[in-house]
N, C-alpha and C positions, 0 to 999 in steps of 0.2 A: 578519583576525580573530584574536583571541587563541586560545590553545590551549583545547580544550573542557574544561568541568567536567562530570564524570559524576555524575548525581543519580538516586537511587532515587525514582520517582514512585508506586510501588505495591509492596506485598508480598502474595504469595498463597502460603499454605502453605509459608512459609520461603523462597520464591523472590523475589529482588529483581528488579524490572522497571525498567529504567533508561532515561534519556534524557540525551544530551549537549547541553550549552548552550554555544554559541559566541557570544561577545560582541564587538562591534566594538571596535577599539583605543581609540576615543573615543566614549563614550556620554553624551550630554548628560543633565542631570537631567530628570525628568518621566516621563510614561507613554508607552510605546513599543509599536508594532505588532511582531508576531513572525511567523516562518514556521517551520512544523514539517514536517520531511521524514520519510516512512515508507518504509523500504527495501523492495526487491524480494527475490525468492527463492522464489516460488511459494507464499507463506504458510507454508512449512514450513522454510525455511532463511534465512540472512542475519542481519545485525545492524546496529546503528546506525552502524557504521564503513563501511558500504557506500556510499560517496559518490563513487565513481570517475566516475560520469556526471553529477554534480551540481556540478561546479566553477563552472559558470555561475551557479548559484543562490547559492553561497557568495560569489561575486564581487559579485552584485547586493546581497546583504545588507551586505557590507563597504562598498560604494560609498555606500549610503544609510543606514548606521548602524542596521541592523535586526538585532536578536537572532535568531539561527538555532538551531533545535533539531533533532536527529536522534534518533529514538526506536526502542526495541525494543518488542516485544509478544510474548505467548506464541505459540509456533509450532504449526502443525497437527501433530497426533499426538504425544502423546495429547490435547493441547488441541484445541478445535474453534472454529468461527466464533463460537459463543456466548462463548467466553473472549476472543476478539479484540474483540468488541463491548464486553465489560466493561472491557477495557484501554483502549479508546478513550474510554469515559466517565470512567475514572479519570484518564487523562492530561489531558483538558480541565479536569476539576474541579481537579486539582492546579495547573495553570498559572494558573487564575483565582483561586487561594486565596493566603493569606498565606504558605503553605509555600514558595513560590518566592522570596520576598523575601530570605532570607539568602544566596542565590546571585547576587544582583544588586548592582551598585554602590550606594552610599548615595544616597538621594533619587531612585532610579529604580524603575520598575515595568513590568510587562507589562500592556498594555491588554487586558482580557478580551473587549472587543468588537471587537478587531482582531487575532485569531489566525487566520492562514491555514494550511491544510494542503495538502500535496502528497504523493500516493502514487505510487510507481513500481512498475509491474507488480503483484506480489502485495501490495504495500503499499496498493494501491488499495482493497482490502477494508476495511481499518481506516479509511481516509479517508472512504469512503462511510458506514461505521458511525457515525463521529463526526458526520457531517452529518445523520444520521437520528435518533440516539439521545443524543448528548452534551448536557450542560448545564453551561456554555454551549455552543452550537454554534459551530463555526468561522465566521468571517465570509465565507470564500471557500474553495473547494476546486479545486485544479488536479490533474487526473488525467493521469498520464503512462502511456499504454498499459496501463491498469489492469485487474486482475482484480476480480471481485466484482459486475460489472454484470449478469450473467445466468448463474447456475450451471446452468440447465436446458437449455443448448444441447447438441446432439449432441457437440460437441467435448469436453465434460466427462462426458457420460452414457454414451457408447458407446466401445468400444475404438478406439484412435487410433494410427496408425502414425507420427505426426510425430516427428522427431528432437528430443529434449529434452536440455538440459543435465543431467548426472547420469546419462545413459543407460548409461554404461559402468561404473557402480559394481557391483562383484561381488555376486551374489545372496546369498552368505553374509553379506556386510556388511549388506545390507538386512534379512535375517532376524534378525540380531543387534539391529539398531535396533528392529525391531518387538517383539522379546521384551523388550528393555530398557524400552521405554515410558516413558522419562524426560521429565518436563516441563521444557522449555527455553524461554528467551526471548532467547537470544543464541547464534547459531551462525554464526561467520564463514565466508564463502564463500572457500575457499582461493585460487582463481585470480582472484577478482574484487576483493577488498579490497586497497588499496595496501599493499605490503610483505609480503603474505601469500604463502606457498609453497603451490601447489596441493595438495601432499601433506598439508597441514594440514587439508584439508577433511574434515568428519566423515562425509560420504556421505549426509547427510539429503536432499539434493536428488535423489538417486537414487530415494528413495521417491516423490517427485512424478513422476519420469519413469515409474516403474513403474505408478502409479495412472492416469496419462494413457494409457499403453499398454493397460491393462486396462479402462479406462472406470470407474474407481472413485474419482475425485476427490471426488465429492459425498458418498460414504460417510464419508470422513474429515473433510471440512469440516463436515458436519452431525452426525457421530457416530452414524450409523445403518448398520450393516453390511447390505449387500445392497440398499440404497435405489436406487443407480444402476441396478442390474439390473432392479428393479421398475419404475422410471420409464421405462427404455429401451423397454419394450413399447408405450408410448404415442407417437403420432406428433406431433411438434412441441411447442413450449414451452407453448402454451395448454392442451393436454390434460394435460401434466405438472403444470402449476399446479393444475389441478382435482383431481388425485389425490395431491397432496403432503400428507403428514401434517400436521395442524394444529400439532403441537408443534414442528415445525422451521421453520415459515414465517417466524418472526422473523429467522432467520439467512439466509434467501434474500432478499437486501436489495432487489432490484427490486420485490418485492411489498409493500414498506413505505414507499414514497415518498408523502409527504403534503405539504400546504401548510406554508410556513414554512421550506423548505430554503434554504441559502445559495446565492449565485451559484456557478456551476461552469463551468470550461473543461476539456474533454476533448481530449487530443491522442493520436492513435492511428494507426499505420500501417495502410493498407488491406490490405497484404500480410502482416500479422503472422501468423506461422505458429504461435506459442506461445499467444498470447492473442487470440482473434478480435476484430476490430473491432466485431462485432455486440454485444459486451459494452458498449462505449461508446455505440453507437447506441441500445441498449435504455434505458440510464439517461438519455441525452439526451432521449429521447421521454417518459420517465416524469417528468423534471423539468419539461418544458414542459407536460405534461398537468395538473400541479397548479399551474400559473402560476408556476413557478420560473424563474429566469434561467439559461440554459445555452447554451454555445457549443460546437460540435463541430468540431474541426479534424482531418478525416480526410485523412491525408497519403498521396497517391498515390506509389507506388514505394518505400514504406518498409516494412520488416519489423519484427520485435520490437525494442524499445529504439531505434527510429528509425534502425536500421542497414540496410545494403543487404540485401535479402532473401537468405536462405540463408547469411548470415554472422553471427557474433557479435563481429566485431572491426572492421568498417569502417563509419564513420558515413555516412549517406546524404548526397548533395549537398544543400546548403541547410540543414543542421542549425543553423548559427549564426543564420540568420534566424528559424527556428522558436523557438530558445531566447530570442532577443530579444523575440519576440512574447509568449512565456510570461512573461518578466520584466516587460514593460510591463503585462500584464494583472494580475499580482499587485500591482504598485505602485499601479495604479488602484484595486483593491479595498481595499487598505490605506490609501488616501488619502495616499499618499506622493508628494511632488513628484518628477517624473522628471528 
């Protein structure tokens, strides 16, 4: 693939929200399918450069001459899930418009009916949002151990002792970030992005670790202080759905699945300690209930990011076969010859 071109796809109150476009070294004339990747980072950190676990996807695009894009979006706090929904709509609208044309070779275009999205971990929320609310909608969604499938689980609503990345960020740094309240859409993860020094990390991921520990994630995703504590008094997801304020339901995505959703493949480790596999199971069931096409690959023996449980550095056995399956599925949805 050629070196990426960085493009601003949306501007909000002076903030440029960007996407990187990777083009194959040889792109024939005509209209082409494309794949858009949405980075992880708990919805609160990370950026479009976070491709360390996606080389297989870049290789797939290079082999089949598919334009590849990696996108930013506004990050939680002070932004909310409502802002990520807006960014998802803006991105798909931009990619389907003439505005993308100056960034493509002459006599080429992106086919707006063949844009596939894949979200990794926290990026899953934006991918779900695009599938539900964007115009045009993506033609397919591949979810990799995705957040956003069910915000009303105990895991997010109640205090949680799981060890999270960012859990060692000093409290004074977290307090400073909260006071600052700066809107951001690009926050490199120091130790995760290629060529980055862990000391360059802003510490924002520590806020996510704090909110998980305190059971406050939903407060910040939905922008309502104290909501998690209010919902925690109810037993189970069904009761919490019934008592959820009407004004936030749009951003609780599993409550908004209706007919016309694109085909979806969800890949999730059964032993994922950071994002429960129940998130993917919930959305899989919701997709099927409205007669959408959905496949769930619940991977036994896999923790978060399809790594060996309890580690963040060792890929599980069989990872290459899983990646090959994901690549085949994407090519099939994009109607690309394998």
